[in-house]
C-alpha positions as CSV (number, residue, x, y, z in Angstrom):
1,M,48.6,-44.7,142.1
2,P,46.2,-44.9,145.0
3,D,46.8,-42.7,147.9
4,R,46.5,-43.4,151.5
5,K,43.7,-41.3,152.2
6,A,41.7,-42.8,149.4
7,G,41.3,-46.0,151.7
8,A,43.4,-48.5,149.6
9,L,43.4,-51.7,151.7
10,I,46.1,-54.7,151.0
11,G,44.9,-58.4,152.0
12,I,47.2,-61.0,152.6
13,D,46.7,-64.8,152.6
14,Y,50.1,-66.1,154.2
15,G,51.7,-69.1,153.3
16,T,55.0,-70.7,153.8
17,R,56.1,-70.6,149.9
18,K,53.6,-68.4,148.6
19,V,51.5,-65.3,149.7
20,G,48.3,-64.3,148.2
21,L,47.5,-60.8,147.7
22,A,44.7,-58.5,146.8
23,V,43.8,-54.9,146.9
24,G,40.5,-53.4,147.9
25,H,39.1,-49.8,148.6
26,A,36.8,-49.3,151.6
27,L,34.4,-47.0,149.6
28,T,33.3,-49.8,147.4
29,A,34.1,-52.8,149.8
30,S,35.3,-54.9,147.1
31,A,38.6,-56.4,146.5
32,R,40.6,-57.8,143.4
33,P,43.3,-60.4,143.6
34,L,46.9,-59.4,142.7
35,E,49.8,-61.8,141.4
36,P,50.9,-63.6,144.8
37,I,54.2,-63.6,145.9
38,R,56.3,-66.7,145.6
39,Y,59.3,-66.9,147.8
40,S,62.4,-68.8,149.0
41,D,63.2,-66.7,152.0
42,E,61.8,-64.1,154.4
43,T,64.1,-61.4,152.9
44,A,62.7,-61.8,149.6
45,L,59.2,-62.0,151.0
46,F,59.5,-58.7,152.8
47,S,61.3,-56.9,149.9
48,A,58.4,-57.9,147.5
49,L,55.9,-56.9,150.2
50,A,57.6,-53.3,150.5
51,E,57.4,-52.9,146.8
52,V,53.4,-53.9,146.8
53,F,53.2,-51.2,149.7
54,R,55.3,-48.7,147.6
55,Q,53.0,-49.2,144.7
56,W,49.6,-49.2,146.4
57,R,50.3,-47.0,149.4
58,P,47.7,-48.7,151.5
59,G,46.7,-47.3,155.0
60,R,45.8,-50.9,156.3
61,V,46.9,-54.1,155.7
62,I,44.6,-57.3,156.6
63,V,46.5,-60.4,157.3
64,G,44.3,-63.8,157.3
65,L,44.4,-65.6,160.3
66,P,44.0,-69.4,160.0
67,L,42.2,-70.5,163.1
68,G,41.2,-74.1,163.8
69,A,37.5,-75.0,163.2
70,E,36.8,-74.3,167.0
71,G,38.8,-71.0,166.8
72,A,42.0,-72.5,168.2
73,D,45.5,-71.6,167.6
74,S,47.6,-74.1,165.5
75,D,51.3,-74.1,164.5
76,M,50.5,-72.0,161.4
77,T,48.3,-69.5,163.5
78,R,51.3,-68.8,165.6
79,T,53.5,-68.6,162.4
80,V,50.9,-66.0,160.8
81,R,50.9,-64.0,164.2
82,E,54.7,-63.6,164.1
83,F,54.7,-62.7,160.3
84,A,52.0,-59.9,161.2
85,R,54.2,-58.8,164.2
86,R,57.5,-58.6,161.9
87,L,55.4,-56.7,159.3
88,S,54.2,-54.4,161.6
89,A,57.6,-53.5,162.9
90,E,59.1,-53.4,159.5
91,H,56.1,-51.1,158.4
92,P,55.2,-49.1,161.7
93,D,53.2,-46.6,159.4
94,L,50.6,-49.3,158.3
95,N,47.8,-50.6,160.4
96,I,48.1,-54.3,160.4
97,D,45.0,-56.3,161.3
98,L,44.4,-60.2,161.6
99,H,41.1,-61.4,160.4
100,D,40.0,-64.8,160.8
101,E,40.1,-66.5,157.4
102,R,38.3,-69.9,158.2
103,L,36.9,-71.1,155.0
104,T,38.2,-68.7,152.7
105,S,40.5,-71.1,151.1
106,H,37.5,-73.6,150.5
107,A,35.4,-70.9,149.1
108,A,38.2,-69.5,146.8
109,A,38.6,-73.1,145.4
110,G,34.8,-73.3,145.3
111,A,34.6,-70.1,143.2
112,F,37.3,-71.3,141.0
113,A,35.8,-74.7,140.4
114,N,32.4,-73.0,139.3
115,R,34.2,-70.4,136.9
116,R,36.0,-73.3,135.6
117,E,33.2,-75.3,135.0
118,A,31.4,-72.3,133.3
119,G,34.4,-71.8,130.9
120,R,35.2,-68.5,132.8
121,A,38.7,-69.8,134.1
122,R,41.7,-71.9,132.7
123,K,43.7,-74.3,134.8
124,R,46.7,-71.8,135.1
125,D,44.3,-69.6,136.7
126,A,44.5,-71.9,139.9
127,Q,47.9,-70.4,140.4
128,R,46.2,-67.3,141.7
129,L,43.8,-69.0,144.3
130,D,45.9,-67.9,147.3
131,S,45.1,-64.5,145.8
132,V,41.4,-65.0,145.5
133,A,41.4,-66.1,149.3
134,A,43.3,-62.6,150.2
135,A,40.4,-61.0,148.1
136,L,37.6,-62.8,150.0
137,I,39.5,-62.2,153.4
138,L,39.7,-58.4,152.5
139,E,36.1,-58.2,151.4
140,S,35.0,-60.1,154.8
141,W,36.9,-57.8,156.9
142,M,35.4,-54.9,155.0
143,A,31.8,-56.5,155.5
144,E,32.7,-56.8,159.1
145,H,33.9,-53.1,159.6
146,A,31.6,-51.3,157.4
């Protein structure tokens, strides 16, 4: 199991019904998608996230911030900021950072389409697109904070 001192990071692509997750490591500056969390209420979501944090023991969590094209806040931006505030309150031992996620969902969909066209991905793999986006968010954050 990864140790906090080893630099494990968790990336989150928050959605109102599904949360994409990725795990990465600062030394390699790479991330890999994990199974997304599908949830019907916030209690279930925070319980599932606590289990992910217990398993991976990250020192930092990076939450994608969905800013508008011009960098402006939207209703979803405010929802994600509130999610990050609650996450920080429930896990005060973790560093929670917000990171601009503009274009990561499009990049994840494009990467999936390319892999599908090349025969390296199946239709059912589309269920993990949110987690691919979380990996891209995490890798973008790591590149910016290298």
